N, C-alpha and C positions, 0 to 999 in steps of 0.2 A: 530203768525206773518202772515200777508196776503201774498198770493202767488204773489201779486204785488211786493213783496220784490225782485222778480227777477230783477226788475229794478235796484235795488241796485248794483247788480253785475257789473253794468257798470257805476255807478256814485258815486261820493263822495260829501259830503255836501259842499255847497258853503261857502267860507270864503273870508275875505278881503285879497287880494294878496298884497305882498309888492310892492313898486313902485321903481324898479331899474331904472338905467339910460336908456334912449331910446335904444331900441334894434330892430334890423331888424328881419323880419320874418325868423323863423328857417326853413331851407330847409327840404323837406320830407325825403331825404336820411339820414340826421342827426337824425331825429326823429326815423327812422327805426334802425339806429345804436344804439341809446339810449336803445331801448327795447332789442335788440339782444346782448347788452353788459353785461347783467346780467341774471342769472337763478333764484336767490332767492332774495326776498325783503320783508320787513315788515315795518309797520307804524301804528300809531294811526290814526283814521279817525273820521270825523263828517259827518253824513248823513242827508240830507234834503229829507224827504219822499214826495210822491205825495200829501198827505193831509196837508203838511206844518209842520208836527211834526218833531222833531229832535232826532236822535239816535247817540250814540257814541260807539266806540269799537276799536278793533285791527284787522288789515288786515295782512295776510300772503300770499305771492305769491311764487309759485315754477313753473317756466316755463320749459317745455310747459304744458299747460292744467290744472294747479292746482291753486286754490286760496281758502282762508278761511277767512270769516268775523265773528269774535266773538263779540257779542253785550254785552255791559255793563248792569248791573242791572238798572232798574227793568225788562228789556226785557229778557236778558239771552237767546236770540235766536241765531241761528247759520245758516249761509249760506256757503256752500262749493261746490267746483267743483273738480272732480277727476274721472278718468276712463271714461271720455267723458260725464259725467252726472253732472247736478247741483242738489243739494239737499237743501231743505229749512226745517229746524227743528224748531218746535215751542217749546220755552223754558218752556211752561206750560204743555207740554204733553210728555209722554214716548212712544208715538206711532211713527211709521215710518215716514220719511219725505215725502214731496211732491217732485217729481223728474221730470226733463225734460232734453232733450239733450243740452249739452253745445253749440253745433254748432248752436242752434236756439237762441242764445243770442249774442248781440254785443260784450260782453266781450271776446268772443272767438277770436276776431280779434287781440287782444293784447296778447293773451295767446298762439298763434301759435308758433311752433318751430322756424320759420323764419318770422318775421314781415317785410313786404315789402310795405311801404306806396307809393312806386313809381308806384304801381298798380293803375293807375288813375281811373279805374272803381270802386275801393273800396272807394276812397276819393271823397266826394261830397262837401267839404268845406275846405279851407286853407287860413286863414286870420290872421292878427295881428292888435293890437291897439297901437303899439309902445312900449308896455311893455311886453305883453304876445302873444304867438302864439296859435291859436286854429285850431284844425283839426277835421272834422266831417267825420266819416267812417261808412260804412254799407256793408253787404254782397252783392256784386253785383248780385249774382245769386238769392238771397232771401231778397230783401229789406223789405219785410213784417216782418222780424224778428226784425226790429227796428234799431236804430243807436246809436253810442257813440260819444260824443263830448269831446275831450281831450284838456286840457289847460296846456301849458308849459311856464315856465320861461326860460330865456337864461343865458348863461355865468356863470355857466355851464347849459346845458340843463337839465331840471328837470320837471317831471310831478307834477302838483300842484293839479289838480282836474279833475273830469270827470262827465259828465251828460249822463245818459242812458235814451233813449226814447224807451219804450217797444212796443210790438205789439198792445197795446191798445191806444198808444199815451201818456201814463203817463210818467212823468219824475222823475228820482231820481238823486240827486246831491250828490257826495261824495268829501269831501275835505280832502286831505291827510296832515298829519303832516310830520315831517322829515323822509324821507325814509332811511332805513338802508339796504345796499346791502350785499350779501354774507352770509356765514354761512350755516350750515347744518340743513335744516328744515325736520324733520322726515316725512316719507311717511305716517305715521299714522295720521298726521294732515289732510290729504286729502282723507282718506279712508272712504267712505260713509258707507260701510258694517260694518266696525269696530265701527264707531260712532253709528250706529243704534243699534248694539248689546249691546254696553256699556250703552246706555240710557234705555234699557229694563231690565237691571239687578236690 
């Protein structure tokens, strides 16, 4: 799996969103409340990669700071964040993963302990099309790390997809299936050292 898969961490494959009744733009404080209302979540996902190829898999999130993307065959690759690092494992190799700091990815913005979209310096876009609300966020101190575009449906507020633009300008789209909240996700799912050791056995 290419290191460009880092883009994935911030995006979900694009899919046709349902067309609910006309909805007003969701306020930023409501979007902050949405993320801060849960600590664990999981969902199936479809990913559209920068080269146009499509991948599928399962996403596990444990806020703050942890997420895991398990890819279905034939890829069988894995991307995970934990301990302040992002690790990209190649499913065809038992070697160690490529790693880089989580804070250098846009995904970090929604994995923080306290998500606060009212920080206007972080939000560079807040629009709606009458059906969905879109927010574009980036690290105000380090815009070179890229950005994340989050798309929400309303009533109730729900994250439907995200698009991550990485530091090279490449975009990865991630489309989420139905999110399931709550539940005890083992710390082992996000332990990069344990995953590396297991793959070398």
